C-alpha positions, -999 to 999 in steps of 0.1 A, spaced: -200 121 742 -234 110 730 -248 92 700 -281 103 685 -300 82 660 -326 98 638 -348 76 617 -380 69 599 -398 38 585 -396 32 548 -430 22 533 -447 27 566 -480 35 549 -481 0 534 -486 -17 567 -508 -9 597 -487 9 624 -503 -15 649 -482 -43 635 -447 -27 635 -449 1 660 -450 -21 691 -419 -40 678 -400 -6 673 -409 5 708 -397 -28 722 -363 -23 707 -360 14 716 -369 4 752 -338 -18 754 -316 13 748 -332 38 771 -365 53 784 -390 76 768 -393 105 764 -358 117 776 -339 90 756 -362 81 728 -394 94 712 -416 85 682 -431 114 663 -451 121 632 -463 85 632 -432 69 617 -402 90 627 -381 83 658 -351 96 677 -329 77 702 -299 88 722 -274 62 735 -238 58 744 -217 61 712 -203 25 714 -238 11 712 -251 32 683 -243 10 654 -257 -21 671 -288 -2 679 -292 9 643 -289 -27 630 -311 -40 658 -338 -15 648 -334 -25 612 -338 -62 620 -370 -55 640 -385 -35 611 -373 -60 584 -394 -87 602 -422 -71 583 -420 -77 545 -416 -46 524 -407 -24 554 -372 -10 560 -357 19 580 -337 50 572 -312 59 600 -287 87 605 -263 84 634 -246 115 649 -218 114 674 -210 145 695 -218 165 726 -250 172 743 -252 208 754 -287 208 767 -305 178 782 -342 184 783 -370 162 797 -378 152 761 -351 141 736 -369 163 709 -360 194 730 -324 185 738 -296 198 717 -258 197 709 -235 186 682 -247 150 685 -282 161 675 -270 184 647 -248 156 632 -276 131 635 -299 154 615 -271 161 589 -265 123 586 -302 116 581 -307 145 556 -277 133 536 -292 98 531 -300 93 494 -292 58 480 -279 45 513 -303 41 542 -278 41 571 -252 68 576 -230 83 603 -214 117 611 -188 117 638 -172 151 632 -141 134 618 -144 135 580 -118 107 573 -134 84 598 -169 92 584 -158 84 549 -143 51 561 -173 41 582 -199 51 556 -181 30 530 -181 0 553 -218 6 560 -226 7 523 -210 -27 519 -228 -41 549 -261 -28 535 -257 -48 503 -267 -78 525 -287 -62 553 -311 -44 529 -321 -78 516 -328 -95 549 -360 -116 546 -384 -116 576 -370 -150 587 -334 -138 586 -343 -105 603 -361 -124 631 -330 -146 637 -306 -117 637 -328 -97 660 -329 -126 684 -291 -129 685 -288 -91 691 -311 -96 721 -293 -127 735 -256 -122 727 -246 -148 753 -266 -177 739 -251 -201 714 -269 -214 683 -282 -245 701 -297 -225 729 -312 -200 704 -327 -228 684 -346 -239 715 -358 -203 722 -370 -198 686 -383 -233 682 -362 -239 651 -334 -263 641 -299 -252 647 -290 -258 610 -318 -234 599 -306 -208 623 -270 -212 611 -282 -208 575 -302 -177 583 -273 -161 601 -250 -169 571 -275 -154 546 -279 -123 567 -241 -117 570 -244 -118 608 -207 -126 615 -195 -98 591 -219 -73 607 -207 -83 642 -171 -78 631 -180 -44 616 -197 -35 649 -166 -44 669 -144 -24 645 -168 6 649 -166 3 687 -128 4 686 -128 35 663 -154 53 685 -134 47 717 -104 65 701 -124 97 693 
């Protein structure tokens, strides 16, 4: 079983790629190596393969990194399935995970994050939960996005320790996490992991 994330940057032409591209690469690097596990193509499109349990965290992590830049966002389609052919480059690999990721990405209209697992009932449930999570996540300010990204990258640090890392007060961090719905997204991510393990 494999998860494949297909995405692109919304409004990428409004900002110099030299600002957001290094940040995107930094996050992708945390989930695998290029070019066999991730690649960036056509300037603002990317693909990442990872273990299914990590896919939703990776999608929100990428979103937080891109939302650090005002007016930018990301469209992401997650596909869960098999990998029939593993090539040296992810763009040349194939299998149901890749097909479903493409289907999920192509189906994105009003919602900018979706998932196809091959289980229609589960897909319906997860996509409904994602649409609710996005009501908050789509409105992350750069400050909130930076805070959430930092917590994704240091899950074992508490708020006091993170305040020291980010050079902010613990109360301002707490407020940013609350505004960004971090606890709710973490709960959704745990629920997702549980569902995916049962596939």
